[in-house]
C-alpha atoms as one frame of an Amber mdcrd trajectory, in Angstrom:
protein
 217.396 114.746 -71.694 219.435 117.951 -71.333 223.236 118.319 -71.253 224.781
 119.092 -67.906 226.223 122.672 -67.755 229.920 123.403 -67.046 231.031 119.854
 -67.674 234.479 118.837 -68.885 233.108 115.743 -70.649 232.231 115.718 -74.337
 228.692 116.751 -75.260 227.681 113.256 -76.331 228.282 111.977 -72.760 226.884
 114.994 -70.900 223.293 113.653 -70.583 221.093 112.442 -67.619 217.449 111.655
 -66.658 215.259 114.370 -65.281 213.208 113.886 -62.103 209.978 113.790 -64.104
 211.328 111.046 -66.368 212.370 109.001 -63.328 208.931 109.382 -61.760 207.212
 108.298 -64.986 209.530 105.294 -65.318 208.920 104.232 -61.724 205.169 104.636
 -62.196 205.170 102.450 -65.323 207.343  99.865 -63.591 204.964  99.788 -60.605
 201.972  99.235 -62.904 203.779  96.357 -64.644 204.760  94.758 -61.309 201.203
  95.068 -59.965 199.807  93.548 -63.171 202.249  90.649 -62.959 201.439  90.112
 -59.272 197.708  90.168 -59.989 198.127  87.629 -62.783 200.276  85.421 -60.544
 197.693  85.657 -57.741 194.865  84.652 -60.095 196.970  81.748 -61.379 197.592
  80.575 -57.816 193.871  80.755 -57.005 193.009  78.824 -60.148 195.627  76.197
 -59.267 194.308  75.788 -55.726 190.743  75.606 -57.049 191.753  72.928 -59.560
 193.487  70.928 -56.817 190.404  71.172 -54.609 188.221  70.150 -57.552 190.457
  67.143 -58.174 190.206  66.149 -54.505 186.442  65.899 -54.957 186.213  64.545
 -58.501 188.804  61.783 -58.216 187.184  59.860 -55.311 183.757  60.291 -56.914
 184.968  58.958 -60.257 186.772  56.066 -58.591 183.670  55.114 -56.614 181.460
  55.358 -59.714 183.892  53.265 -61.787 184.040  50.561 -59.119 180.269  50.630
 -58.640 179.756  50.303 -62.403 182.107  47.328 -62.682 180.484  45.649 -59.673
 176.923  46.091 -60.939 177.828  44.867 -64.422 178.898  41.587 -62.819 175.422
  41.083 -61.342 173.500  38.094 -62.621 170.131  36.443 -62.129 170.270  33.179
 -60.217 167.121  31.920 -62.005 166.234  30.133 -58.788 162.753  30.526 -57.317
 162.763  32.299 -53.973 166.128  34.032 -54.479 166.279  37.810 -54.879 168.792
  38.905 -57.516 168.749  42.646 -56.900 167.047  44.943 -54.383 166.710  48.729
 -54.349 165.505  50.137 -51.036 164.409  53.759 -51.114 164.876  55.457 -47.753
 163.579  59.015 -47.935 165.618  61.324 -45.770 163.359  62.536 -42.997 163.292
  63.098 -39.268 166.386  64.507 -37.526 168.622  64.264 -40.602 166.385  66.031
 -43.093 168.257  68.445 -45.394 165.729  70.706 -47.151 166.382  72.739 -50.249
 169.538  71.038 -51.535 168.575  70.298 -55.127 165.144  69.136 -56.248 163.047
  68.048 -53.281 162.082  64.373 -52.873 164.143  63.221 -55.864 167.684  64.146
 -54.891 168.046  65.907 -51.572 165.804  63.373 -49.824 167.188  60.265 -51.544
 169.165  57.772 -49.495 168.757  54.593 -51.491 170.390  51.233 -50.792 171.482
  48.837 -53.547 171.968  45.091 -53.028 172.714  42.452 -55.696 174.211  38.982
 -56.095 177.114  38.007 -58.355 178.561  34.613 -59.337 182.024  33.579 -58.191
 182.879  30.246 -59.748 180.762  27.244 -60.524 177.687  27.286 -58.322 179.118
  29.674 -55.712 177.637  33.170 -55.374 178.429  36.251 -53.328 176.547  39.474
 -52.627 177.538  43.139 -52.897 175.879  46.436 -52.145 176.165  50.198 -51.721
 174.523  52.452 -49.124 174.899  55.710 -47.192 175.481  55.701 -43.437 177.200
  57.603 -40.645 180.785  58.545 -41.477 182.070  56.739 -38.373 179.670  53.847
 -37.811 178.095  52.081 -40.841 175.399  50.614 -38.595 173.960  54.099 -37.954
 172.099  56.452 -40.325 173.845  59.653 -41.452 173.909  62.367 -38.815 172.425
  65.774 -39.586 175.674  67.621 -38.816 177.987  65.232 -40.663 175.912  64.285
 -43.703 176.803  60.705 -44.639 179.442  58.494 -46.206 179.125  56.117 -49.146
 179.912  52.516 -48.180 180.563  49.409 -50.252 179.474  46.000 -48.992 180.854
  42.610 -49.991 179.504  39.537 -48.239 181.776  37.176 -46.351 179.209  34.377
 -46.764 179.279  32.205 -49.863 175.923  30.981 -51.180 175.796  27.659 -53.029
 173.148  27.361 -55.714 172.353  23.753 -55.012 170.193  21.669 -52.689 167.429
  22.710 -50.330 169.353  25.373 -48.416 169.765  27.771 -51.315 167.270  30.300
 -49.958 168.860  30.199 -46.502 172.325  30.876 -47.952 171.149  33.967 -49.823
 169.070  35.141 -46.855 172.206  35.134 -44.707 173.832  37.512 -47.180 170.827
  39.827 -47.058 170.809  39.809 -43.242 174.536  40.543 -43.288 173.859  43.578
 -45.504 170.996  44.971 -43.409 172.365  44.225 -39.928 175.611  46.118 -40.212
 178.305  45.889 -37.607 180.807  48.535 -36.613 184.329  47.929 -37.988 183.138
  44.841 -39.883 185.529  43.886 -42.728 182.747  43.559 -45.307 181.956  47.288
 -45.155 184.345  49.780 -46.742 183.920  53.570 -46.579 184.599  55.386 -49.849
 183.484  59.042 -49.789 182.420  61.456 -47.034 180.004  64.321 -47.453 177.332
  62.434 -49.418 174.292  64.656 -49.856 172.149  62.073 -51.668 172.409  58.615
 -53.241 169.756  57.550 -55.745 169.343  54.346 -57.754 166.612  53.788 -60.339
 165.945  50.558 -62.225 164.605  50.548 -65.789 162.766  47.888 -67.768 163.389
  47.004 -71.420 160.707  49.519 -72.446 162.580  52.311 -70.668 160.060  52.823
 -67.858 161.395  53.320 -64.310 160.579  50.465 -61.973 160.062  52.635 -58.938
 157.233  53.558 -56.618 157.675  57.250 -57.491 155.994  56.499 -60.807 154.359
  53.110 -60.393 154.497  51.482 -63.851 151.327  50.172 -65.475 152.946  46.942
 -66.659 155.316  45.423 -64.102 157.541  42.696 -65.631 157.416  39.168 -64.314
 159.635  38.611 -61.300 159.639  42.302 -60.308 158.086  43.315 -56.992 157.501
  46.966 -56.024 156.363  47.402 -52.431 155.763  50.405 -50.181 156.810  49.515
 -46.658 155.781  52.868 -45.247 155.421  56.529 -46.015 159.170  56.906 -46.492
 160.368  53.406 -47.415 159.771  51.421 -50.600 161.468  48.397 -52.158 161.958
  47.264 -55.758 163.071  43.646 -55.949 164.027  41.325 -58.828 163.616  37.588
 -58.290 164.075  34.325 -60.191 165.083  35.233 -63.785 164.442  38.985 -63.526
 166.987  41.802 -63.629 166.618  45.436 -64.686 167.739  46.274 -68.210 169.619
  49.277 -66.820 170.384  50.975 -63.539 170.832  54.723 -63.174 173.023  55.605
 -60.206 173.442  59.188 -59.032 175.062  60.684 -55.955 176.084  64.161 -54.798
 179.249  65.017 -52.856 179.972  68.150 -50.837 183.603  69.358 -51.302 185.862
  68.835 -48.254 186.232  72.557 -47.533 182.466  73.098 -47.493 181.956  69.874
 -45.551 184.178  71.248 -42.787 182.092  74.435 -42.710 178.876  72.418 -42.691
 179.997  70.312 -39.730 180.824  73.466 -37.768 177.246  74.790 -37.992 175.409
  75.024 -34.637 173.368  71.896 -33.904 172.160  72.316 -30.323 168.692  73.595
 -31.210 166.987  71.324 -33.825 164.886  74.146 -35.296 167.816  76.542 -35.560
 170.104  73.811 -36.886 167.623  72.935 -39.646 167.443  76.589 -40.662 171.237
  76.912 -40.737 171.588  73.763 -42.851 168.895  74.870 -45.256 170.442  78.318
 -45.727 173.879  76.733 -46.147 172.744  74.507 -49.001 170.746  77.259 -50.653
 173.975  79.279 -50.773 176.279  76.442 -51.863 173.985  74.144 -53.813 175.949
  74.875 -56.981 179.091  73.473 -55.346 177.626  69.996 -54.799 179.444  67.643
 -57.198 176.955  65.316 -58.897 178.001  61.974 -60.416 175.556  60.002 -62.561
 175.922  56.843 -64.622 173.477  54.689 -66.616 174.653  51.078 -66.264 173.406
  48.473 -68.760 172.942  44.901 -67.586 173.509  42.607 -70.549 172.241  39.596
 -68.615 168.774  41.096 -68.067 165.850  38.963 -69.200 162.923  41.341 -69.417
């Protein structure tokens, strides 16, 4: 800084900033402000991303925790003619096929249904289950433009493990599970945007009890049946239960689910192409939840 000429003030107070110094100071200040704004913007984006991630993870974790607790309560009735646990594999096909999501035929095409019985008190038993259906009507399969929703079932019929009507009591619970009614109190919707839902039973030797890889040695009381090209059933009767169940489902985040539902769906061929391209682009955003559940009451 240079002293101002012709000034009456003492020399030590006759100083000021030059124009160049002001310009440099303003430039440095602008860089600092821009850096702070950029850091604040990135922090805001990270915060919003974390909130969106929580919106997806929390319902998925809650559903998996509840499913785990429910399945761990499952028991074998040890009564001939009564099915303790049923896994129905419904391969996604037809109008609601979603190609190219994850690994074909194992995840993106999996819409399994899980049904099992649990004791209440004494000789009274109830039934519970999990399945994927339309996000509005649980009696309908998931629509191609809305994906599906994960539902929990709890029977309103109580089965009594005594007398000659035991099989009829448990059959009523199974019919209640398969013949779903709209707005029925026994069906509760948990999560929307389900891409797949897969359940695999395992024997004590660790082999999957599934028609994908038909085991050489099927334990007593276990029935594996193919009902068609896209439907198969694994059932456990009498004293049989799987040693473990592996449950896995994928959830599309709400923001992407809104985009997915807005895709054109008038032309089936064009709609399938749009859906396939959408999942190829966003397959990494599908949140996958998986849990291996041990059944301590298993016999085999």
